[in-house]
N, C-alpha and C positions, 0 to 999 in steps of 0.2 A: 879788752877795752870795749866799752859800750859807745853808742852814738852820743849820749849825754857827756861821757868823759872826753870824747874827741872834741865836742863843741867847747867844753871847759878848757881843754888844752889849747885850742885855737885862740880863744879869748886871752888866755894867759900869755901865749906867744906874742900876740899883737900888742898887749900891754907892755911886755918887757921891751919890745922894739921901740914902741912909742916913748916909754920912759927914758930909754937910753938917749934918744934924739930930742927929747923935750917936745914931742909932737902929740897931736891927737888926730890921727888919720886912719883911714881904713888900711889894713895891712893884708895883702893877698899872700896866702900861705899855701904852698904846694905840698900835698901829702903824697909821698911816693911809696911808702912801705905797705905792708900787708893791711894795716888798719885803714888805708884809703878805701877799702871795700865798703866802709860805713857811709861813704858819700852816696854811692849808688844803691846800696842795700842797708838802710839804717837798722833793720832788724835781721841782719845776717845770722845764719846758724852759728851757734856757739863754737862749733868745730873750726871755724875760720877766724875766730876772735880770741885766739889764745895769747897773743902778744900784749904786753902792757906798755909798749912803746909805740910812738908814731914818728916816722921819719919825715921831717919837715924842713923846707927851706923857704925864705921870703922870696917871692917872685921878682920883685923889683930890686932887691939887694941880696942876692944869694950869698955874698961874702959875709953877711950878718948871721949866718946860721950858727956860728960859734957862740954868739950871744945867747941864742936860744938854748944851745947845748949847756952852756955854763950856768944859766939861771934855772932851767927846767929839766935838765938831763938826768941821767942815771946817777943815783946817790945824792941828788940835790935835796934841799929842804922841801921843795914841791913834791918830789918823788916820795919822800918819807911820809909826808902828810896824806897824799892822795892815792899812792900805790900805783900810779902810772906816770909816764914821763915822755918828754920830747927828745928825740935824737936829732940834733942839728946836722943836716947833710947838705950835699951840693947837688946841682942839677945833673951832674954826670955820675952820680952814685949808682943809678940803675940804667941798664941798657933798655931803651924803649923803642917801639915801632915809630916809623915816620908818621907825623900828624897827631901824635899823642896830645899835644898842647890844645888842639881844637876839640878834643873829646873830654877834656877835664870836666868833672862833675862838681858843680858849685854847692857849697854848704855855707849858707848865710842865714842865721837865725838871730833873734835877740840874744841868745846865749853865746854866740860867737863874737858879738860886737866888742871891740872894733876890728875883729878879724873876719876874713872871708877865706874859707877853706876851698881849695881846688884839688879835688881827689882824682886819682887815676881812674879811668874807665876800667872795668873789670878785666877785659881782654888784654889791655895794655899792661895792667898790673900782672896778670898771669904770665905774659911773655917775659917780663923782667924776671920773674921767679923761675920759670923754666930755664932761662939762660944762666941764672945764678947757680941753680942746681944743688944747693945745700940740702941736706935731708929735711930740714924744717920748711924750706921752700917747696920741695916736692910733696910733702905732706899737705901743705896749704893748697897747691894746685890740684892735687888729687881730691881734696875736699870740695874745691870749687866745682870740679867736674861731677863729683858724686851728688852734689846738691843742685845740679843743673843751672849753675850760675854762669858757666861758660859753655861755648859751643865750639866743637872741633873745627868746623869750617872757618869760623871767624878767627880762631887762633892761628890756623895755618896761613890765612890771608895776612894777618898782622906780622907773623914771623917772616913772611916773604918781603915785607917792607922794612925789616930791621937790619941795620948795618952790623953784620957780625960775620966772622969767618965761617967757611963751609963746615968745618968740623963741629963747631958749636951749633950751627944751624941744624945739622944732621942729628946731633944728640938731642936737641930740643924737640925736633920732629918725632923722634923715637919716644921721648917722654910723653908727648901729647898723645901719640897713638896708644901707648900703654895705659894711660889714664882713661881713655875713652873705650878701649877694648874691655877693661874691667867693668864697665857700666852695663854691658849686655846681660 
């Protein structure tokens, strides 16, 4: 997914939500998946832009994420036409460090109107991926480290503020160490 595609998707999500409620208002949309990297790094390396989906929920009405998923999700007409799609998710889909909401990166351009994207800051995003630990998540976090988009010290600070059991914290710490050891 490219930054232009993310902006298109934010606009489409906002329009779907507004049409459902017969409104015309700004819709704040939180992007929590890997493509939230496009908020902070609009020209991110292609190796971190492999996904054709963006995980999104409406900030003010997270329960409306299913509307996004139904209209713009995988297999939808939108997906068939454009080749990318929105995955409607909830605010608890990802495990995030304390204070992540204050670090969201705003994406608001004429192309997003009436949507406003709120993308995870790269270290918050990486922590959620280190904790999820699926192979695709670890490939993503390794690429972030390889391209100097994350810093080990910031990741460890954020992990320390994340509510998670000790076993998962230890595993995430080991994954971070491995990704940064490979960089030498």
